[in-house]
N, C-alpha and C positions, 0 to 999 in steps of 0.2 A: 505494499500500500504506499502511496505517495500523496503528500498534502501541498496545497498551493494556497497561500493566505498572504494578506498584508503584513506590516510589520507589527501589528497588534498593540499599537500604541506605545511602541518602543520595547515591548515585552518579548520580542522574538527569541532572543537568547534563552529566556525562561521557558518558552514553549519548547524550544529544541532539547532543553535539558529534561523536561518532564516526559517528552515523547521518545528520548533516546532509548533504541532497542524495539520500539513499537512499529515504527514506520521506516520505509527504506530511505526516503529522501523528503525534505521539506523545501519546497521553492516559495520565494518570496515574490509578491507582484505588486506593482504600483497602481493599487486601487484603494480609493476611500469611500465612505458612505454617501457622501454629497454627489447627487446624480449629475449636478452641472459643473463639477470640477474638472478641468480639461486634462488632469493627469490621468483620468481614467482611460483616455484614448491610448496612452503608453501601457496602461495596464492591460488593456484588450490585447496589445501585441505580445505582451509578456504570456497571458494566458494561453492565446492561440499557438504560440510556439511550444510551450509546454504540453498542450495536448495533442498537437500534430506528431511531436517526437516521442509521446510516451505510450503509445499502443495500449491504451487502456480498455478494459472491458466494460467497467461501469464508471461514470463520473458523477459524483453526488456534490451538489452545490446548495447554497442557501443564501439568505440576505438580499434584498432587492438588486442593488447594483453589481454584486458578484454574480448573482443569478443570472441575470441579463447578459452580461459579458461572457460568461461561461457557456451559456446556450447559444448565443451567437458564434463563438469560437468553436464550438464543437458541431457546427452543421455539416461539415465535411465528413469528419469521423463517424457520425451517425449514420450515413449512407453506407458504411463498411460494417456496421454492426454494433459499434459502441453504444451502450444504452446511458441516457441522460436522467438523473433523479434530482428533482428540485423539490427542496423541503423548505415550506413556509413556516417561519416562526411567528408570523402574525402580519397579515396583509395589512398596509397602510390604509386601506380604503375598507371601513366597517361601519356597522350600524351606528350612528352618531357621529363619524368622522367628520372633519372640515371638508367642505365642498372643494377645496383646492387638492386635498388629497385623493379624491374621487376624480378630478378632472386630469391629474397628472399620473398617478400610479395605476389606477383601474384600467385605461386603455392600454398602458405599456404591458401589464401583466395579461391582459386578455389577448393581446397580439403575440406575446412570446409564449404563450401556453402551449402551442403545438411544436416548439422547439425542444420540448422535453417528452421523455417517454412515460414518465410518471411524475405527478406532483403529490407531495405527501404534506399533510397538513396536521397541526396538534390541537385544533379546537374545532369544535362543530360548525361554528358560523363560517369559517374560512373553508371547511370541507365542502359545505352546500354551495358555496360560491364557486369554488375551483370546478365543482360537477357541472357548472354552466359553460365552461371553457371548452374549446376544442383541444382536448389533449386525450391521448389513449387511455390514460388509467388515473384514478385518483384515490389515495388510501388516506386512513386517519389513524394516528397512532396517538399513544398516551403521553405526548411530550417526549422529552429528550432524556427523562429519567432523573429523579433526584438521588443524589449520592447519599445512601444511607450511612455509609461508613463515617462520613464526616458529622453524622448526627447523633454521635454518641456522647452523653454528657461526661465532662471531665472528671475525674476522680478527685481534683481539689477545686471544683467549681466554686466560685465566688458566690457569696449570698448576696443578690441585687438589692434585697430589702434591707440588709444591714449597710450595704455601700451607700444606699440613698437615704438611710434614716428612715425608713417605712416600718410599719408594724406588721404582724403577722395576719391581721384582719383587713389590712388595706388591699383594695381591690386593683389590679394592674391590667391595664390595657397597654398592648405593645404593637408597635409598627416597625417593620423591617424593610430598609430600602432606600435608594436615593431621595434626597431631600429636594424634589423639584415639583414643577406644575402639575404634571401627569400624575404622580402619585397622590397628590391632593390631600396630604396630612392635614391642611388647614381645617378641613370639613371634621375631623375628629377633634380638634382643638375647640371648635366652635360647639360641638356636641358635649365636650366635657363642661365647657363653661355654662352651657344650659342647663346641664343636669346639676349643678351647684351641689354636688356631693363631696363633703371633706374626705371621704374614704377613696375615692376614685382617683388613680394616678395613671398618667399616660407617659410611656417611654417611646422614644424614638431612637432606634440604632440606624446610622447611616450619616453620610455627609452630602452635600450639594449646594446649588446656588440659591436655594430658597431659606436656608438656614436663618439669616437676619430677619426676612420677613416673618417668618413663623416666630422666632423669638420677640418681634415686636407685637404680634398677634397675642402671645401669651401674655406679654406685659399689660397690653390694652385691657385684657379681659381678667386681669388679676389673678392669674394662675401660677405665679411664680411659686415654686415648691411643689405644684401639682402636675407640671410637665417637665420632663427631664430629657434633655438631649444628650445622648451618650457618645456621638459621633461614630467613627468606624470602629467596630470591635470585633476581635478573633474569637470572642466567646459568646457569640449570638445564641448559639443552641443552649448554653446554659442558662443564659438570660430568658430566653423564651420559654423554656421548660418551667421556669418559675413564675410566669405570667399567668393570668386568669384567662384573658381573650386576646385573640389576634385581630387586628382591625387592617383591612386593605381597601381603602377608599378611591382607587385608582379610576382614571378616566378612560385609560387604555391598556390592555395587557394581551400578550398572544397566549400565554400559557403561566399561570401565577406561580413560580417556583417558591418564592417566600411563604405564600399561603399553604402550598403543599407541604414545606418543611414544617409549618407551624402545625399541621394537622398530624404530622408524623410525630410530632412532640405531644400530641393529645389535646391541642387546644381547639376550643370552639371559635368560630369566626363570626366576625361582623365585617362584610364585603360589599363592594358594588355589584351590582347586578348587570354586568357587562360581558361582553365576549372573553372567553377564556376562563374568567372567575365563575361564569354560570356552569362551565364544564364540570367544576369540581366541588361546587357547592350548591346546596338545595336550602331554600328558604324553609325555617321552621325543623330543619333536619340536622344540618351541619352548624347552624347558627342562624344569622339572619342576613338576609341581601337587601340592599338599599340603592336607590338612585344615587349616582355619585355626588350630586349636589344638595341631597335631601338631609340637612341637618337634623331635623325632627326625627327622622327614621333611623339615623345612626345612634342619636341620643337614646331613643326608645329600645333599639337593640341591645346597647350597652346595659340599660337599666335592667331590662327583663333578665339578662344573663346574670346580672348580679344579684338579683332577687329569688332566682330559681335555681336552685342548687341541682335539683335532680334533673332539669332539662340540660344544664350544663355539662352534666356526667354524661347524659344521653347523646348529646352531640360530641362530646369528645370520642365516645364509644364508636359512633357512627364515623367520624373523621379517621379514625385509626383504620377502620376496615375499608373505606373508600379510598385511602391513599395507597393501598397495597399495589394496585395496577398502575401507579405511577412511579413507581421505584424503579431504578435503574436496571435491576435484575429482570424485571418483567418487560420493560420498554426494549431492552436489547434483544429479547426474543422476537419482538415485533419487527425491529429494524432488520434483524438477520433473516427472517422469513421472507420480508419484502426483497432485500438483495438477492437471496436465493432464487426468488421467482424471476428475477431479472436476468 
């Protein structure tokens, strides 16, 4: 097996070290995520040269720019029997997406669909959409697989309540992910303010360009000491395992890895009712799902979970069962089956 990728944000040496012994060769190509960056023309040349000289049986590509580039570059070798598989981690056009996304990405993906032998999706909305394209085959799999090996709690795990000065009967809501507009953590802060419950605390693990705005929102709502910004943490699993509820109010997701990891840790969820999240959560069974901007619904979901111990335990049990098919051991079987069929 060989891999072609960008310099991965300057981390290519780290990638080479981690994959040493697993792959025959790692090629670097001059491609970036922005579809309007002219360097992608040079990247197309890089990809075409690799494909034409590689004599590959199967080419697996993902991500919009790389996906388009690879499918264009592979037109010749497909005529000679090479199969191309395009894996979609989340179309940029989806229910509720900005009109510009539909105007730019939808026609490109529709036009490029027949340049692949197979499109694989990781959520049901994308699966149904891809089925309307002119492509020989569309498959759905349960994501790229959550790595359960890294979800084992540390033997010397810190006590997050002790670190933050919280008592055993304080109720912890946690979100894990980049602090950006899409992750929409502001709606949970508003919900916490609305609940006005001295026992509810909100922990955010992650960093991002919305940190100052979120901190200002906390101050405006008088929530100092109730909302805790922990930044980037390597012990997220330990912290999550000690929380009571996981919140993911995102506006857009392909498949929510953070929510799946929280489910594996046994947490009930309060999530957005959007593509991807709807695949793994069910309102009233895994917790509660809400419109991304519905502060009242998020507040009500948190309140109900805090006041109903039995439902919280029931949701935890349901999530521990649901998450099994999203673990890497299972999704690996799905991917291997697809590759074998090609």
